[in-house]
N, C-alpha and C positions, 0 to 999 in steps of 0.2 A: 677298820672305821677311819676314815678320813680327817683330815683336821679342819675343824670350823672357817678357815679362811681360803680353802681349798678353793681353786677355777670352778669346780661344777658348782658351788655352793653360791655363785654370783649370777643373777641376771647378765645376758650377755646381749648386744645388739647383733639381730640376723638380718635384717633388712631395712632398708630405708628406700621411699620413693617421694619424690617431688612432681607434679604434674601442672603446669601452668595452662590456667583453663582460658577458654578463648573469651570470656565475660571480663576478663581483667583481674581473676581469683587466682588461687592456687590450692592443691591440695595435698597434702603430706602424711604420709602412712611410713609407721615405725612396728618393726616388729623385735620384740625380747624373746630370747631364750632361758629357762632354767633347765636346768639338769638335762640338758639335752633333748628332752621329752616335753616339756609343757611350753606353749607358745601362747604370748598376749600380744596384742595387737590396738595401737592409737591412731586415732584419724586426727586430722582438724583442716579447718579451712579459712584462707585469708588474701589479704589482699597482694599480688603478684607482683610486690616491689621487693627490693633489697632487703629493708628490714622486716616487710610484711610475711616473706618469705623464710626470713629465719625466725621469726617467732611463730608463724605455721608449725614449723619442723619441731622447735622445743614444745609447743602445746601438744603434737603429738604423741611424743616422748613423755610427757607426763601424763597421757591419758593412757599409755600403754603400764607405765609404771601404776597408776591407781588399779588397773584393772588387776596387776600381777599382785597387789597386796591384799585385794577383795576388801576394801573397807575397814582395812585393820589403821593404815595411815590416811591422812588427805595432804595432798598437795595441793600450791597455787604459784603459778607462773607470775613472778614479779615483773622481771624483763629479760630482756637478752642484750648482748654485744656482740659484736663480729670479734 
């Protein structure tokens, strides 16, 4: 039996993509894995500016986390900093 804090017991980043769209917006996609078998994906769309892209990426991550906990916890993105 592995220890509770073993690396396999944590969510890990698996992928990240950020696409800048022609209409001045961006789309972010974050993939998380757990125990190398379960995958959770979060997506978000926002403004294609430096601050907008950062917020979009953070919101995609929050969306993936929410999917991973399946309603057991709630997450809210309050702000982002570079």
